[in-house]
MARTI-209998 format. One record per residue (C-alpha): residue number from 1; chain; x, y, z. Coordinates in pm, 1 decimal. Example, Ala and Ser with C-alpha at 12.3 -4.5 7.8 and 13.67 -1.06 7.14 Angstrom:
# MARTI-209998
<1; "A"; <1230.0; -450.0; 780.0>>,
<2; "A"; <1367.0; -106.0; 714.0>>,
***
This chain:
# MARTI-209998
<1; "A"; <7699.0; 16555.2; 6483.9>>,
<2; "A"; <7372.9; 16568.9; 6288.7>>,
<3; "A"; <7287.0; 16199.0; 6261.0>>,
<4; "A"; <7186.9; 16053.2; 5926.9>>,
<5; "A"; <6894.2; 15881.4; 6100.0>>,
<6; "A"; <6832.9; 15895.7; 6475.2>>,
<7; "A"; <6644.7; 15571.1; 6539.8>>,
<8; "A"; <6656.6; 15610.8; 6916.0>>,
<9; "A"; <6487.0; 15948.6; 6892.5>>,
<10; "A"; <6227.4; 15816.9; 6646.1>>,
<11; "A"; <6133.4; 15520.3; 6864.5>>,
<12; "A"; <6148.4; 15722.5; 7187.0>>,
<13; "A"; <5835.6; 15906.5; 7068.0>>,
<14; "A"; <5639.1; 15583.2; 7097.9>>,
<15; "A"; <5827.8; 15424.3; 7385.3>>,
<16; "A"; <5530.6; 15375.6; 7614.7>>,
<17; "A"; <5315.3; 15215.0; 7344.4>>,
<18; "A"; <5603.3; 14993.6; 7230.1>>,
<19; "A"; <5664.8; 14877.3; 7586.8>>,
<20; "A"; <5295.9; 14800.8; 7630.3>>,
<21; "A"; <5296.7; 14605.0; 7302.9>>,
<22; "A"; <5600.8; 14402.5; 7412.2>>,
<23; "A"; <5444.5; 14325.9; 7749.8>>,
<24; "A"; <5122.7; 14216.4; 7582.7>>,
<25; "A"; <5311.3; 13970.8; 7360.9>>,
<26; "A"; <5526.5; 13836.8; 7644.4>>,
<27; "A"; <5223.5; 13782.3; 7865.6>>,
<28; "A"; <5023.7; 13615.7; 7587.1>>,
<29; "A"; <5246.9; 13309.0; 7570.2>>,
<30; "A"; <5198.8; 13297.5; 7190.8>>,
<31; "A"; <5489.8; 13423.0; 6982.6>>,
<32; "A"; <5451.5; 13303.6; 6621.0>>,
<33; "A"; <5150.9; 13322.9; 6384.0>>,
<34; "A"; <4916.6; 13467.5; 6644.4>>,
<35; "A"; <4674.2; 13752.3; 6702.6>>,
<36; "A"; <4931.4; 14032.2; 6672.0>>,
<37; "A"; <5033.3; 13916.5; 6324.5>>,
<38; "A"; <4672.2; 13874.5; 6214.4>>,
<39; "A"; <4595.6; 14224.5; 6337.5>>,
<40; "A"; <4892.4; 14380.7; 6159.5>>,
<41; "A"; <4819.2; 14193.7; 5837.2>>,
<42; "A"; <4463.4; 14324.7; 5839.8>>,
<43; "A"; <4572.9; 14679.4; 5920.7>>,
<44; "A"; <4852.3; 14687.4; 5663.4>>,
<45; "A"; <4635.3; 14541.4; 5387.5>>,
<46; "A"; <4377.8; 14810.1; 5460.0>>,
<47; "A"; <4649.8; 15076.9; 5453.1>>,
<48; "A"; <4785.4; 14957.0; 5117.0>>,
<49; "A"; <4437.9; 14906.2; 4973.0>>,
<50; "A"; <4491.8; 14536.2; 4906.7>>,
<51; "A"; <4290.9; 14225.3; 4985.7>>,
<52; "A"; <4585.1; 14045.9; 5143.9>>,
<53; "A"; <4896.3; 14121.6; 5348.0>>,
<54; "A"; <5121.7; 13842.4; 5471.1>>,
<55; "A"; <5389.1; 13907.8; 5730.3>>,
<56; "A"; <5725.5; 13745.6; 5654.8>>,
<57; "A"; <6075.2; 13753.0; 5801.8>>,
<58; "A"; <6220.6; 14036.3; 5592.2>>,
<59; "A"; <6194.0; 14228.2; 5265.5>>,
<60; "A"; <6417.9; 13994.4; 5066.7>>,
<61; "A"; <6205.5; 13695.4; 5166.8>>,
<62; "A"; <5893.4; 13887.6; 5066.8>>,
<63; "A"; <6021.7; 13911.6; 4709.1>>,
<64; "A"; <6160.9; 13556.5; 4710.3>>,
<65; "A"; <5825.2; 13421.4; 4821.4>>,
<66; "A"; <5639.6; 13607.2; 4546.5>>,
<67; "A"; <5858.7; 13448.6; 4279.4>>,
<68; "A"; <5853.4; 13106.1; 4450.0>>,
<69; "A"; <5473.6; 13121.4; 4455.9>>,
<70; "A"; <5451.6; 13214.5; 4088.5>>,
<71; "A"; <5674.9; 12916.9; 4007.9>>,
<72; "A"; <5467.2; 12686.1; 4229.0>>,
<73; "A"; <5152.8; 12802.0; 4049.8>>,
<74; "A"; <5306.5; 12743.5; 3706.4>>,
<75; "A"; <5298.1; 13111.6; 3613.8>>,
<76; "A"; <5677.8; 13108.9; 3587.8>>,
<77; "A"; <5945.8; 12843.1; 3564.7>>,
<78; "A"; <6315.5; 12840.7; 3641.4>>,
<79; "A"; <6511.5; 13013.5; 3366.5>>,
<80; "A"; <6238.5; 13267.8; 3294.8>>,
<81; "A"; <6344.8; 13631.2; 3285.7>>,
<82; "A"; <6256.0; 13921.8; 3511.5>>,
<83; "A"; <6334.2; 14278.2; 3406.6>>,
<84; "A"; <6507.8; 14453.5; 3696.1>>,
<85; "A"; <6660.3; 14799.5; 3736.1>>,
<86; "A"; <7037.3; 14800.9; 3696.6>>,
<87; "A"; <7036.9; 15072.6; 3962.2>>,
<88; "A"; <6909.4; 14910.0; 4281.1>>,
<89; "A"; <7009.8; 14750.9; 4607.5>>,
<90; "A"; <7133.5; 14395.5; 4554.0>>,
<91; "A"; <6837.3; 14238.7; 4738.6>>,
<92; "A"; <6615.1; 14306.2; 4436.4>>,
<93; "A"; <6842.7; 14092.6; 4219.3>>,
<94; "A"; <6902.0; 13827.3; 4486.7>>,
<95; "A"; <6527.9; 13759.9; 4500.9>>,
<96; "A"; <6527.8; 13682.2; 4129.3>>,
<97; "A"; <6838.8; 13462.9; 4111.7>>,
<98; "A"; <6768.5; 13277.5; 4435.9>>,
<99; "A"; <6445.4; 13143.2; 4288.6>>,
<100; "A"; <6615.1; 13022.7; 3969.6>>,
<101; "A"; <6492.6; 13309.4; 3755.7>>,
<102; "A"; <6717.4; 13524.8; 3538.1>>,
<103; "A"; <6756.8; 13899.1; 3592.6>>,
<104; "A"; <6769.5; 14120.7; 3284.7>>,
<105; "A"; <6909.0; 14460.5; 3378.3>>,
<106; "A"; <6745.5; 14776.5; 3247.3>>,
<107; "A"; <6900.8; 15121.2; 3284.8>>,
<108; "A"; <6730.8; 15383.6; 3503.9>>,
<109; "A"; <6605.6; 15729.7; 3422.6>>,
<110; "A"; <6896.0; 15960.5; 3511.8>>,
<111; "A"; <6651.5; 16209.0; 3666.6>>,
<112; "A"; <6448.2; 15982.5; 3895.8>>,
<113; "A"; <6703.7; 15697.8; 3937.7>>,
<114; "A"; <6417.6; 15449.3; 3889.5>>,
<115; "A"; <6393.5; 15200.3; 3603.1>>,
<116; "A"; <6331.1; 15374.0; 3269.6>>,
<117; "A"; <6002.3; 15239.3; 3133.7>>,
<118; "A"; <6091.5; 15356.6; 2781.5>>,
<119; "A"; <6372.6; 15098.2; 2779.0>>,
<120; "A"; <6162.5; 14800.9; 2894.5>>,
<121; "A"; <6018.7; 14686.5; 2562.6>>,
<122; "A"; <6361.6; 14646.8; 2399.8>>,
<123; "A"; <6464.3; 14408.0; 2680.1>>,
<124; "A"; <6163.7; 14174.7; 2647.4>>,
<125; "A"; <6213.8; 13824.3; 2506.1>>,
<126; "A"; <5996.9; 13512.3; 2482.8>>,
<127; "A"; <6121.3; 13419.3; 2830.1>>,
<128; "A"; <6026.5; 13746.2; 3000.1>>,
<129; "A"; <5759.5; 13692.8; 3261.8>>,
<130; "A"; <5774.6; 13995.2; 3495.3>>,
<131; "A"; <5892.5; 14347.8; 3561.8>>,
<132; "A"; <6033.6; 14417.4; 3907.4>>,
<133; "A"; <5964.0; 14784.2; 3976.7>>,
<134; "A"; <6184.7; 14906.0; 4262.1>>,
<135; "A"; <6047.5; 15224.3; 4419.8>>,
<136; "A"; <6397.6; 15344.2; 4495.9>>,
<137; "A"; <6461.5; 15603.9; 4767.7>>,
<138; "A"; <6085.2; 15632.8; 4831.7>>,
<139; "A"; <5963.7; 15734.8; 4486.1>>,
<140; "A"; <5713.9; 15528.5; 4285.4>>,
<141; "A"; <5885.4; 15362.3; 3987.7>>,
<142; "A"; <5564.7; 15266.8; 3806.5>>,
<143; "A"; <5426.0; 15489.5; 3532.7>>,
<144; "A"; <5156.1; 15450.4; 3267.6>>,
<145; "A"; <5411.8; 15330.5; 3012.5>>,
<146; "A"; <5522.5; 15043.7; 3236.2>>,
<147; "A"; <5164.2; 14939.9; 3306.6>>,
<148; "A"; <5083.8; 14942.3; 2933.8>>,
<149; "A"; <5388.2; 14727.7; 2849.8>>,
<150; "A"; <5303.3; 14472.3; 3118.9>>,
<151; "A"; <4947.8; 14451.3; 2985.6>>,
<152; "A"; <5063.4; 14424.0; 2624.2>>,
<153; "A"; <5303.1; 14134.6; 2690.5>>,
<154; "A"; <5114.3; 13966.8; 2975.0>>,
<155; "A"; <5388.0; 14035.0; 3230.2>>,
<156; "A"; <5347.3; 14030.2; 3605.0>>,
<157; "A"; <5420.9; 14367.1; 3765.3>>,
<158; "A"; <5596.7; 14303.8; 4095.9>>,
<159; "A"; <5673.5; 14596.1; 4324.6>>,
<160; "A"; <5981.8; 14615.0; 4542.9>>,
<161; "A"; <5819.1; 14850.8; 4790.4>>,
<162; "A"; <6087.8; 14821.7; 5057.4>>,
<163; "A"; <6154.6; 15197.3; 5058.6>>,
<164; "A"; <5817.4; 15344.3; 4965.7>>,
<165; "A"; <5559.9; 15286.4; 5240.9>>,
<166; "A"; <5273.4; 15529.3; 5182.1>>,
<167; "A"; <5378.3; 15666.5; 4841.5>>,
<168; "A"; <5083.9; 15724.4; 4606.4>>,
<169; "A"; <5045.4; 15682.6; 4230.0>>,
<170; "A"; <4724.9; 15692.0; 4026.1>>,
<171; "A"; <4507.6; 15677.9; 4340.0>>,
<172; "A"; <4687.7; 15365.2; 4459.5>>,
<173; "A"; <4925.1; 15321.8; 4751.9>>,
<174; "A"; <5267.4; 15162.1; 4714.0>>,
<175; "A"; <5214.6; 14787.8; 4748.2>>,
<176; "A"; <4874.1; 14800.5; 4584.1>>,
<177; "A"; <4979.2; 14910.5; 4234.8>>,
<178; "A"; <5111.5; 14589.7; 4076.5>>,
<179; "A"; <5017.6; 14222.4; 4091.0>>,
<180; "A"; <5213.6; 14172.8; 4413.2>>,
<181; "A"; <5459.5; 14365.6; 4627.9>>,
<182; "A"; <5738.3; 14293.8; 4871.7>>,
<183; "A"; <5785.1; 14524.3; 5171.5>>,
<184; "A"; <6069.3; 14564.2; 5419.0>>,
<185; "A"; <6028.3; 14690.7; 5773.4>>,
<186; "A"; <6399.7; 14697.7; 5852.1>>,
<187; "A"; <6449.8; 14942.4; 6143.1>>,
<188; "A"; <6577.2; 15224.0; 5919.4>>,
<189; "A"; <6276.7; 15216.0; 5684.7>>,
<190; "A"; <5997.2; 15476.1; 5698.6>>,
<191; "A"; <5784.1; 15208.5; 5864.2>>,
<192; "A"; <6048.4; 15031.8; 6069.2>>,
<193; "A"; <6026.9; 14743.0; 6312.0>>,
<194; "A"; <6275.7; 14689.0; 6595.0>>,
<195; "A"; <6441.7; 14406.6; 6404.9>>,
<196; "A"; <6407.0; 14232.3; 6069.9>>,
<197; "A"; <6053.2; 14216.5; 5930.6>>,
<198; "A"; <5871.6; 14216.7; 5596.5>>,
<199; "A"; <5541.8; 14157.0; 5420.1>>,
<200; "A"; <5381.1; 14067.2; 5088.5>>,
<201; "A"; <5071.1; 14250.9; 4967.2>>,
<202; "A"; <4848.7; 14141.1; 4679.2>>,
<203; "A"; <4490.1; 14122.8; 4556.1>>,
<204; "A"; <4551.9; 13774.7; 4412.8>>,
<205; "A"; <4394.4; 13527.9; 4655.6>>,
<206; "A"; <4553.6; 13221.2; 4496.6>>,
<207; "A"; <4897.2; 13381.3; 4519.6>>,
<208; "A"; <4837.5; 13487.4; 4880.9>>,
<209; "A"; <4723.3; 13139.6; 4981.2>>,
<210; "A"; <5033.2; 12987.9; 4822.5>>,
<211; "A"; <5264.6; 13235.0; 4998.9>>,
<212; "A"; <5087.7; 13169.7; 5327.6>>,
<213; "A"; <5198.3; 12807.3; 5300.0>>,
<214; "A"; <5542.6; 12877.7; 5152.8>>,
<215; "A"; <5641.1; 13106.2; 5443.1>>,
<216; "A"; <5552.3; 12825.2; 5685.3>>,
<217; "A"; <5760.0; 12531.6; 5554.1>>,
<218; "A"; <5520.1; 12493.0; 5260.3>>,
<219; "A"; <5241.6; 12392.9; 5496.7>>,
<220; "A"; <4880.4; 12498.1; 5546.9>>,
<221; "A"; <4826.1; 12221.6; 5801.9>>,
<222; "A"; <5091.6; 12122.6; 6053.8>>,
<223; "A"; <5310.7; 11832.1; 5938.3>>,
<224; "A"; <5147.0; 11830.5; 5595.2>>,
<225; "A"; <5374.9; 11999.8; 5342.7>>,
<226; "A"; <5235.1; 12088.4; 5002.0>>,
<227; "A"; <5543.1; 12281.9; 4885.4>>,
<228; "A"; <5915.4; 12296.7; 4953.0>>,
<229; "A"; <5880.3; 12613.3; 5155.1>>,
<230; "A"; <6076.0; 12839.9; 5386.3>>,
<231; "A"; <6065.9; 12935.7; 5751.1>>,
<232; "A"; <5988.9; 13303.3; 5698.9>>,
<233; "A"; <5732.1; 13430.2; 5945.6>>,
<234; "A"; <5688.0; 13776.0; 6092.9>>,
<235; "A"; <5695.4; 13713.1; 6468.0>>,
<236; "A"; <5436.5; 13841.5; 6712.7>>,
<237; "A"; <5667.1; 14092.6; 6878.4>>,
<238; "A"; <5762.1; 14271.7; 6557.4>>,
<239; "A"; <5399.1; 14262.7; 6439.9>>,
<240; "A"; <5293.3; 14430.3; 6765.0>>,
<241; "A"; <5559.5; 14699.1; 6724.9>>,
<242; "A"; <5455.6; 14760.6; 6364.5>>,
<243; "A"; <5092.3; 14797.1; 6466.7>>,
<244; "A"; <5199.9; 15081.3; 6694.0>>,
<245; "A"; <5418.8; 15254.8; 6438.2>>,
<246; "A"; <5170.9; 15220.2; 6150.7>>,
<247; "A"; <4945.5; 15465.1; 6338.1>>,
<248; "A"; <5210.5; 15735.6; 6299.0>>,
<249; "A"; <5334.3; 15663.4; 5948.3>>,
<250; "A"; <5140.0; 15942.9; 5776.0>>,
<251; "A"; <5261.4; 16196.6; 6029.8>>,
<252; "A"; <5620.5; 16086.9; 5974.3>>,
<253; "A"; <5581.8; 16096.4; 5594.8>>,
<254; "A"; <5456.9; 16454.9; 5620.5>>,
<255; "A"; <5761.8; 16543.6; 5829.9>>,
<256; "A"; <5998.8; 16383.8; 5578.3>>,
<257; "A"; <5833.9; 16572.5; 5293.4>>,
<258; "A"; <5880.8; 16894.7; 5485.2>>,
<259; "A"; <6253.7; 16831.0; 5519.9>>,
<260; "A"; <6285.1; 16732.1; 5153.5>>,
<261; "A"; <6102.1; 17035.9; 5029.1>>,
<262; "A"; <6317.9; 17266.0; 5240.0>>,
<263; "A"; <6628.0; 17105.4; 5092.1>>,
<264; "A"; <6486.0; 17135.9; 4739.7>>,
<265; "A"; <6413.7; 17504.9; 4784.6>>,
<266; "A"; <6722.7; 17619.4; 4967.3>>,
<267; "A"; <7014.9; 17402.0; 4854.7>>,
<268; "A"; <7159.7; 17617.6; 4578.3>>,
<269; "A"; <7518.5; 17496.8; 4545.2>>,
<270; "A"; <7584.0; 17463.2; 4168.0>>,
<271; "A"; <7806.5; 17158.7; 4232.8>>,
<272; "A"; <7504.9; 16968.3; 4367.5>>,
<273; "A"; <7235.4; 16795.3; 4160.4>>,
<274; "A"; <6912.5; 16770.9; 4357.1>>,
<275; "A"; <6666.5; 16479.8; 4321.5>>,
<276; "A"; <6375.5; 16517.0; 4083.3>>,
<277; "A"; <6021.5; 16397.1; 4140.0>>,
<278; "A"; <5805.0; 16176.9; 3921.2>>,
<279; "A"; <5653.0; 16370.3; 3631.5>>,
<280; "A"; <5318.6; 16187.7; 3648.1>>,
<281; "A"; <5122.9; 16360.7; 3922.3>>,
<282; "A"; <4887.2; 16152.4; 4130.7>>,
<283; "A"; <4527.4; 16255.0; 4067.7>>,
<284; "A"; <4455.7; 16193.3; 4434.5>>,
<285; "A"; <4745.3; 16402.9; 4561.2>>,
<286; "A"; <4535.6; 16647.8; 4757.0>>,
<287; "A"; <4305.6; 16386.7; 4910.3>>,
<288; "A"; <4590.2; 16156.6; 5015.9>>,
<289; "A"; <4790.9; 16436.3; 5173.7>>,
<290; "A"; <4812.0; 16423.7; 5551.5>>,
<291; "A"; <4780.1; 16773.7; 5693.5>>,
<292; "A"; <4944.1; 16707.0; 6030.9>>,
<293; "A"; <5268.9; 16890.9; 5965.5>>,
<294; "A"; <5542.3; 16926.7; 6224.4>>,
<295; "A"; <5749.9; 17208.8; 6076.0>>,
<296; "A"; <5809.8; 17420.8; 5765.0>>,
<297; "A"; <5436.6; 17397.7; 5687.4>>,
<298; "A"; <5438.4; 17677.1; 5431.2>>,
<299; "A"; <5726.4; 17521.0; 5239.0>>,
<300; "A"; <5537.5; 17194.7; 5201.2>>,
<301; "A"; <5182.9; 17294.9; 5115.7>>,
<302; "A"; <5267.3; 17458.7; 4784.0>>,
<303; "A"; <5423.9; 17137.3; 4659.5>>,
<304; "A"; <5173.0; 16876.6; 4776.1>>,
<305; "A"; <5090.4; 16741.2; 4430.9>>,
<306; "A"; <5441.6; 16689.5; 4300.9>>,
<307; "A"; <5568.6; 16532.3; 4620.8>>,
<308; "A"; <5287.9; 16285.4; 4682.4>>,
<309; "A"; <5444.6; 16003.8; 4479.3>>,
<310; "A"; <5762.6; 16039.3; 4689.1>>,
<311; "A"; <5788.7; 15959.6; 5061.1>>,
<312; "A"; <6159.1; 16046.6; 5087.0>>,
<313; "A"; <6300.6; 15738.2; 5250.2>>,
<314; "A"; <6628.3; 15887.9; 5131.1>>,
<315; "A"; <6726.5; 16231.9; 5004.6>>,
<316; "A"; <6988.0; 16151.4; 4741.8>>,
<317; "A"; <7197.6; 16420.1; 4576.9>>,
<318; "A"; <7461.9; 16380.8; 4306.2>>,
<319; "A"; <7798.7; 16544.3; 4266.1>>,
<320; "A"; <8120.9; 16473.5; 4079.4>>,
<321; "A"; <8304.3; 16570.0; 4398.1>>,
<322; "A"; <8144.4; 16307.8; 4622.0>>,
<323; "A"; <8445.5; 16205.2; 4828.8>>,
<324; "A"; <8543.2; 16565.2; 4896.8>>,
<325; "A"; <8185.5; 16662.2; 4980.2>>,
<326; "A"; <8136.6; 16368.1; 5214.1>>,
<327; "A"; <8462.0; 16440.9; 5395.0>>,
<328; "A"; <8368.7; 16808.8; 5421.3>>,
<329; "A"; <8024.4; 16727.8; 5563.0>>,
<330; "A"; <8169.5; 16482.2; 5814.9>>,
<331; "A"; <8425.8; 16739.8; 5926.4>>,
<332; "A"; <8142.6; 16988.6; 5976.1>>,
<333; "A"; <7926.3; 16751.6; 6178.9>>,
<334; "A"; <7686.3; 16614.1; 5915.4>>,
<335; "A"; <7661.7; 16235.1; 5880.3>>,
<336; "A"; <7598.5; 16104.9; 5526.5>>,
<337; "A"; <7577.1; 15763.5; 5358.0>>,
<338; "A"; <7615.7; 15633.3; 5002.6>>,
<339; "A"; <7318.0; 15441.3; 4857.0>>,
<340; "A"; <7480.7; 15254.3; 4684.7>>,
<341; "A"; <7854.4; 15254.0; 4604.1>>,
<342; "A"; <7862.4; 14939.6; 4383.7>>,
<343; "A"; <7583.7; 14837.8; 4140.7>>,
<344; "A"; <7468.1; 14472.5; 4141.6>>,
<345; "A"; <7624.4; 14388.0; 3804.1>>,
<346; "A"; <7968.7; 14486.1; 3938.0>>,
<347; "A"; <7945.0; 14286.1; 4261.1>>,
<348; "A"; <8166.7; 13983.0; 4316.4>>,
<349; "A"; <7851.5; 13782.2; 4389.0>>,
<350; "A"; <7751.2; 13827.3; 4025.6>>,
<351; "A"; <8079.1; 13768.6; 3843.6>>,
<352; "A"; <7889.1; 13650.0; 3537.2>>,
<353; "A"; <7758.4; 14006.4; 3489.1>>,
<354; "A"; <8081.9; 14194.9; 3567.0>>,
<355; "A"; <8157.4; 14247.3; 3198.9>>,
<356; "A"; <7825.9; 14421.8; 3132.6>>,
<357; "A"; <7822.1; 14796.6; 3092.1>>,
<358; "A"; <7545.5; 15024.2; 3220.9>>,
<359; "A"; <7683.4; 15378.3; 3194.3>>,
<360; "A"; <7386.5; 15557.7; 3353.4>>,
<361; "A"; <7379.7; 15319.2; 3648.1>>,
<362; "A"; <7754.9; 15341.0; 3695.1>>,
<363; "A"; <7743.3; 15720.0; 3683.5>>,
<364; "A"; <7474.0; 15723.1; 3951.6>>,
<365; "A"; <7663.6; 15485.8; 4178.9>>,
<366; "A"; <7979.7; 15695.5; 4144.8>>,
<367; "A"; <7809.9; 16026.6; 4226.4>>,
<368; "A"; <7524.0; 15974.5; 4474.0>>,
<369; "A"; <7531.8; 16086.1; 4837.0>>,
<370; "A"; <7244.4; 16069.0; 5085.2>>,
<371; "A"; <7185.9; 16363.7; 5316.8>>,
<372; "A"; <7025.3; 16328.3; 5661.8>>,
<373; "A"; <6647.2; 16308.7; 5646.8>>,
<374; "A"; <6413.8; 16190.9; 5919.7>>,
<375; "A"; <6088.0; 16285.6; 6090.4>>,
<376; "A"; <6271.0; 16396.8; 6406.4>>,
<377; "A"; <6515.5; 16647.0; 6257.9>>,
<378; "A"; <6486.3; 16991.1; 6415.0>>,
<379; "A"; <6455.8; 17315.5; 6219.4>>,
<380; "A"; <6806.7; 17404.6; 6332.7>>,
<381; "A"; <6950.1; 17077.5; 6201.4>>,
<382; "A"; <6777.3; 17109.5; 5864.3>>,
<383; "A"; <6893.3; 17468.3; 5821.0>>,
<384; "A"; <7246.3; 17374.1; 5929.1>>,
<385; "A"; <7266.4; 17097.1; 5667.0>>,
<386; "A"; <7159.2; 17342.5; 5395.6>>,
<387; "A"; <7408.1; 17603.8; 5511.0>>,
<388; "A"; <7699.6; 17360.6; 5517.2>>,
<389; "A"; <7611.8; 17208.0; 5178.2>>,
<390; "A"; <7581.2; 17551.2; 5019.9>>,
<391; "A"; <7920.3; 17655.0; 5159.2>>,
<392; "A"; <8098.4; 17360.1; 4999.0>>,
***
């Protein structure tokens, strides 16, 4: 079976360094809010090109804390609206509703699956305070139109960067494009911990200081609580692991791009719709490209510029014959997943939105299928996936 994502094989590459990191933490006797976290926060902020990075418990908390901080600072208040993509994982919406804000769903672009910036302005009301740009599947959702709309209406641009570590747009790295960004380091992410983990990045010092307290029971000083906060801290062990894996992120992104480009060139089955890349090319594509390729070098180098905004957390195809295709692939030894089968507005958790209709979103959720993609796939596995898909 060709695994969808072989986490054991990925982490085995760094086993010695991960063991050394774990031993260092165990021997230190300090397990929360210590040197490992401070080191990772500094390293990740530098990577994202931001002034601040704050480690938190997970990606959902990262987004929750951003909105809680904006409310605490008086930038937003409960009942205010946040424009969110109708096509996203439910965590994006949970972060909005859990903080007392109201999600306003906006349809995606059928080609990129990300929120359609041309539809944003029609959704804005007097209560709109932010746009939540979800960089779905690893592709940057922000474009010049979205930035212009946020500037025109004074909206905060919040990135859900859970799937896009290292993606580049307009000379900026994912997490350093908007006013603030939430990151997930869930084990299956491109930058994955060995457990739950997340972070907030921002250049807003006041926001960062507020989140620093909010993640720690609302406290800057022990037993003195300025806010009604959370217990949401990235622990020392996960921070140490992430410090190890951050060193290899660019190499792994290059490997993922190689797999994706091979798929894009050689999957030719007319029943399959392949993913499309962002039309706005990053001006810094060549300079941000990491040349340490692991395989299929020639297939990647000719497409550096158009792939730079995409880090291929997932390789998502569409077909009207999804169930048959998935069964066929499973039978032939290829593991696939569906990201995601049910859109947020149709979930039982959001009964109040069940009557809404978003045809583009619903079409996407009924047709998408994710093929295996990872930095440890062999040439033989990649070629086998293409062969099997083309024979369907």
